[in-house]
C-alpha positions in Angstrom: -33.9 1.8 -42.3 -34.0 -1.1 -44.8 -36.9 -1.6 -47.2 -38.0 -4.6 -45.2 -38.2 -2.5 -42.0 -39.9 0.3 -43.7 -42.6 -2.0 -45.1 -43.3 -3.7 -41.8 -43.6 -0.3 -40.1 -46.2 0.7 -42.7 -48.1 -2.6 -42.5 -48.1 -2.4 -38.6 -49.6 1.0 -38.8 -52.3 -0.3 -41.1 -52.7 -3.7 -39.5 -55.6 -5.8 -41.1 -55.9 -3.2 -43.9 -54.7 -3.8 -47.5 -51.8 -1.7 -48.8 -51.1 -2.2 -52.6 -47.6 -3.2 -53.7 -47.5 -0.1 -56.0 -48.4 2.2 -53.1 -45.6 0.6 -51.0 -43.1 1.0 -53.9 -44.1 4.6 -54.6 -43.9 5.6 -50.9 -40.5 4.0 -50.5 -39.2 5.0 -53.9 -38.3 1.3 -54.8 -39.4 -1.2 -57.4 -42.3 -3.6 -57.1 -39.7 -6.4 -57.1 -38.0 -4.9 -54.1 -41.3 -4.8 -52.3 -42.1 -8.4 -53.2 -38.6 -9.5 -52.0 -39.1 -7.7 -48.7 -42.5 -9.2 -48.2 -41.2 -12.7 -48.8 -38.4 -12.1 -46.2 -41.0 -10.9 -43.7 -43.1 -14.0 -44.2 -40.0 -16.2 -43.7 -39.5 -14.4 -40.4 -43.0 -15.4 -39.2 -45.1 -12.4 -40.2 -48.6 -13.4 -41.3 -49.0 -11.3 -44.4 -51.7 -12.1 -46.9 -51.4 -11.1 -50.6 -54.9 -10.2 -51.9 -55.4 -9.8 -55.7 -56.3 -6.2 -56.7 -56.0 -5.0 -53.1 -52.4 -5.6 -51.9 -50.7 -6.8 -48.8 -52.4 -7.3 -45.4 -50.7 -7.8 -42.1 -53.2 -10.1 -40.5 -54.6 -9.5 -37.0 -53.1 -12.8 -35.7 -49.6 -11.8 -36.8 -47.5 -11.7 -33.6 -43.8 -11.0 -34.2 -42.2 -8.6 -31.8 -40.2 -5.9 -33.6 -39.0 -2.4 -32.9 -41.1 -1.0 -35.8 -44.2 -2.8 -34.5 -43.8 -1.4 -31.0 -42.9 2.1 -32.2 -46.1 2.5 -34.2 -48.1 2.3 -31.0 -46.0 4.9 -29.1 -46.5 8.7 -29.0 -42.8 9.4 -28.6 -39.7 8.2 -30.3 -37.4 6.1 -28.2 -34.6 3.6 -28.9 -36.0 0.1 -29.1 -33.8 -3.0 -29.6 -35.6 -6.2 -30.5 -33.9 -9.7 -30.4 -35.1 -13.1 -31.5 -33.2 -14.7 -28.6 -31.0 -13.4 -25.8 -29.6 -14.6 -22.5 -31.3 -11.9 -20.4 -32.7 -8.5 -21.4 -31.4 -7.0 -18.1 -27.9 -8.4 -18.8 -27.9 -6.8 -22.3 -29.3 -3.5 -20.9 -26.4 -3.3 -18.4 -24.0 -3.5 -21.3 -26.0 -0.9 -23.3 -26.1 1.4 -20.3 -22.3 1.3 -20.0 -22.0 1.9 -23.7 -24.1 5.1 -23.5 -27.7 3.9 -23.9 -30.2 6.7 -23.9 -32.8 7.4 -21.2 -36.0 5.3 -21.7 -34.4 3.0 -24.2 -35.9 -0.5 -24.4 -34.7 -4.0 -25.0 -37.2 -6.7 -25.9 -36.8 -10.4 -26.8 -38.9 -13.2 -28.2 -37.0 -15.6 -25.9 -34.6 -15.6 -23.0 -32.1 -18.4 -22.5 -31.2 -17.2 -19.0 -34.0 -15.0 -17.9 -33.5 -13.7 -14.3 -35.7 -13.0 -11.4 -35.0 -11.8 -7.8 -32.6 -13.6 -5.5 -30.8 -15.2 -8.5 -33.9 -17.2 -9.6 -34.5 -18.0 -13.2 -37.5 -16.7 -15.1 -39.0 -19.2 -17.6 -39.0 -17.4 -21.0 -40.2 -19.7 -23.8 -40.2 -18.3 -27.4 -43.2 -16.3 -28.6 -45.2 -17.0 -25.5 -44.5 -13.9 -23.3 -43.1 -10.4 -23.0 -39.5 -10.1 -21.9 -38.3 -6.6 -21.7 -36.0 -4.1 -19.9 -36.2 -0.4 -19.7 -33.4 2.0 -18.9 -34.0 5.1 -16.8 -31.1 7.6 -16.6 -32.6 11.0 -15.8 -31.6 12.0 -12.3 -35.0 13.3 -11.4 -36.4 9.8 -12.1 -33.9 8.0 -9.9 -35.8 7.1 -6.7 -35.7 4.3 -4.2 -35.7 1.0 -6.0 -38.8 -0.1 -4.1 -40.7 3.0 -5.3 -39.8 2.2 -8.9 -40.8 -1.4 -8.5 -44.2 -0.5 -7.0 -44.9 2.0 -9.7 -43.9 -0.5 -12.4 -46.3 -3.1 -11.0 -49.2 -0.7 -11.1 -48.2 0.4 -14.6 -48.3 -3.2 -15.9 -51.6 -3.7 -14.1 -53.0 -0.6 -15.8 -51.9 -1.8 -19.2 -53.4 -5.2 -18.8 -56.7 -3.8 -17.6 -56.9 -1.2 -20.4 -56.1 -3.5 -23.3 -57.8 -6.7 -22.1 -60.1 -5.9 -19.2 -58.3 -8.5 -17.0 -58.0 -7.9 -13.3 -54.6 -8.8 -11.8 -53.4 -8.7 -8.2 -50.0 -7.6 -6.9 -48.0 -9.6 -4.4 -45.5 -7.5 -2.5 -43.3 -6.3 -3.8 -42.8 -7.2 -7.5 -45.1 -10.0 -8.7 -48.5 -9.8 -10.5 -50.9 -12.7 -10.0 -53.9 -13.9 -12.1 -56.4 -16.4 -10.8 -54.1 -17.1 -7.8 -50.9 -17.8 -9.8 -48.0 -15.6 -10.9 -48.1 -14.2 -14.4 -45.5 -11.3 -14.1 -42.2 -10.7 -12.4 -40.3 -7.4 -12.1 -36.6 -7.1 -11.5 -35.3 -3.6 -10.7 -31.5 -3.1 -10.7 -29.4 0.0 -10.1 -26.2 1.0 -11.8 -23.9 2.9 -9.5 -20.8 5.0 -10.0 -18.1 3.3 -8.1 -16.2 6.5 -7.1 -19.2 8.7 -6.1 -21.4 5.9 -4.8 -24.3 7.6 -6.6 -27.0 5.7 -8.6 -26.5 6.7 -12.3 -29.3 4.6 -13.8 -32.0 2.1 -13.1 -32.9 -1.0 -15.2 -36.4 -2.3 -15.0 -36.9 -5.8 -16.2 -40.4 -7.0 -16.8 -41.4 -10.6 -17.7 -45.0 -11.5 -18.5 -46.5 -14.9 -19.3 -48.9 -13.9 -22.1 -50.0 -17.3 -23.6 -47.7 -19.9 -22.0 -49.6 -23.2 -21.7 -46.9 -25.5 -20.3 -44.5 -24.8 -17.5 -41.6 -26.8 -15.9 -42.7 -29.2 -13.1 -41.5 -26.8 -10.4 -43.7 -24.0 -11.7 -46.9 -26.0 -12.4 -48.6 -25.0 -9.2 -47.1 -21.5 -9.0 -47.3 -19.9 -12.4 -49.9 -19.4 -15.1 -50.4 -17.0 -18.1 -53.0 -14.5 -19.1 -54.1 -17.0 -21.8 -54.1 -14.3 -24.5 -53.5 -16.5 -27.5 -54.2 -13.7 -30.0 -52.6 -10.8 -28.2 -50.7 -8.2 -30.3 -47.5 -8.2 -28.1 -46.1 -5.1 -29.9 -49.2 -3.1 -28.8 -49.0 -4.7 -25.3 -45.3 -3.7 -24.9 -46.1 -0.2 -26.1 -49.0 0.2 -23.7 -46.8 -0.9 -20.8 -44.2 1.7 -21.8 -46.8 4.4 -22.0 -48.2 3.5 -18.6 -44.7 3.3 -17.1 -43.4 6.6 -18.5 -46.6 8.2 -17.2 -46.6 6.7 -13.7 -42.9 7.5 -13.1 -43.8 11.2 -12.7 -46.9 10.6 -10.6 -46.9 11.2 -6.9 -45.9 8.1 -5.1 -48.4 8.5 -2.3 -51.2 8.4 -4.8 -49.8 5.4 -6.6 -49.4 3.6 -3.3 -53.2 3.9 -2.7 -53.8 2.1 -6.0 -51.1 -0.4 -5.2 -52.7 -1.2 -1.8 -56.1 -1.7 -3.5 -54.5 -4.3 -5.8 -52.5 -6.0 -3.1 -53.2 -9.7 -2.4 -51.2 -9.8 0.9 -52.9 -7.1 2.9 -54.7 -8.6 6.0 -53.3 -12.0 5.0 -51.3 -14.4 7.2 -47.8 -14.7 5.7 -44.5 -16.5 6.1 -41.2 -14.8 5.8 -37.6 -15.3 6.9 -35.2 -13.0 8.8 -31.6 -14.1 9.1 -32.6 -17.6 8.2 -35.3 -17.9 10.8 -38.9 -18.5 9.7 -41.7 -16.2 11.0 -45.4 -15.9 10.5 -47.5 -12.8 10.9 -50.5 -10.7 9.6 -49.9 -7.9 7.1 -51.5 -4.8 8.5 -50.3 -2.2 6.0 -47.9 -1.1 3.3 -46.3 2.1 4.6 -45.4 5.3 2.8 -41.9 3.9 2.0 -43.4 0.8 0.3 -42.4 -1.4 3.2 -44.6 -4.2 4.6 -46.0 -3.7 8.1 -46.5 -7.0 9.8 -47.9 -7.9 13.1 -45.9 -10.8 14.5 -45.8 -12.2 18.1 -47.5 -9.1 19.4 -44.8 -6.9 17.7 -44.9 -4.7 14.6 -42.2 -5.6 12.1 -41.3 -3.5 9.1 -40.1 -5.5 6.1 -38.2 -3.4 3.5 -37.1 -6.4 1.3 -37.2 -10.1 1.1 -39.7 -12.8 0.0 -43.1 -13.5 1.6 -45.6 -16.2 1.0 -49.3 -16.4 2.0 -50.1 -19.2 4.4 -52.5 -21.4 2.6 -51.6 -20.1 -0.8 -54.7 -17.9 -1.4 -53.3 -15.1 -3.6 -56.6 -13.6 -4.8 -57.7 -10.3 -3.4 -61.4 -11.4 -3.3 
């Protein structure tokens, strides 16, 4: 690890507390000049570091640059974290990493995505420094479940992280979106990597996109999307908390997680629209079954939706 990376790791662990230049130099066995050079480089990268006479260097509370070192200092376990300033899509990059032997639970994060992806080939708006754009690789066979199960668990994990850190209540729209104040703030894209010869799933990639502080959206998203409006969020801590909640929930019993998921659902008992083979239907959501499927009463029949897109008639996406 370079001197610069060592220093930001120390400053992140002591955020908002002064660390003297001499203390940094001694702990890293480098010169004061090397410390000063590294601090200057970090400032140039956007870190808010204040030099206080007779005290040292302080990483200010409002400093918000995503880094592998910043995320790692909030985690209880060591995992591979790859941080990018800009990338086409974290899921695309994770697919390449998976093929090249990426480790279980490794993570890719980016400050910006130029071609962020959602379900059904849709794009995910990913402006720089306004959100969280991340992908997680799961490779252990005992963790490979039905993709719907993993998506549901991920949605609950993100909800838990937001509530724990910020006390904000979010709702879940089946199957993969989180809503806040009636508009979408998070999308989840789960993709499986299969072995062509065996037909078995070898790994699962979980893509998570969250609008943290986005204020302006493209015209087509103005009425559909919003953000958590967390202008001073520590996104490194936010990402780490999502990872902790995700790694914890993956091993939890799905039936218990489903109870929590239902309580957070904004589609239960709502009148929805959906399409089957190009034909539009409306119905009332009666339940989410033990397989994570939507149970819909439609034309005096009970339909089971295992995939697809639904929208609430009237657009009321709040649970209360």
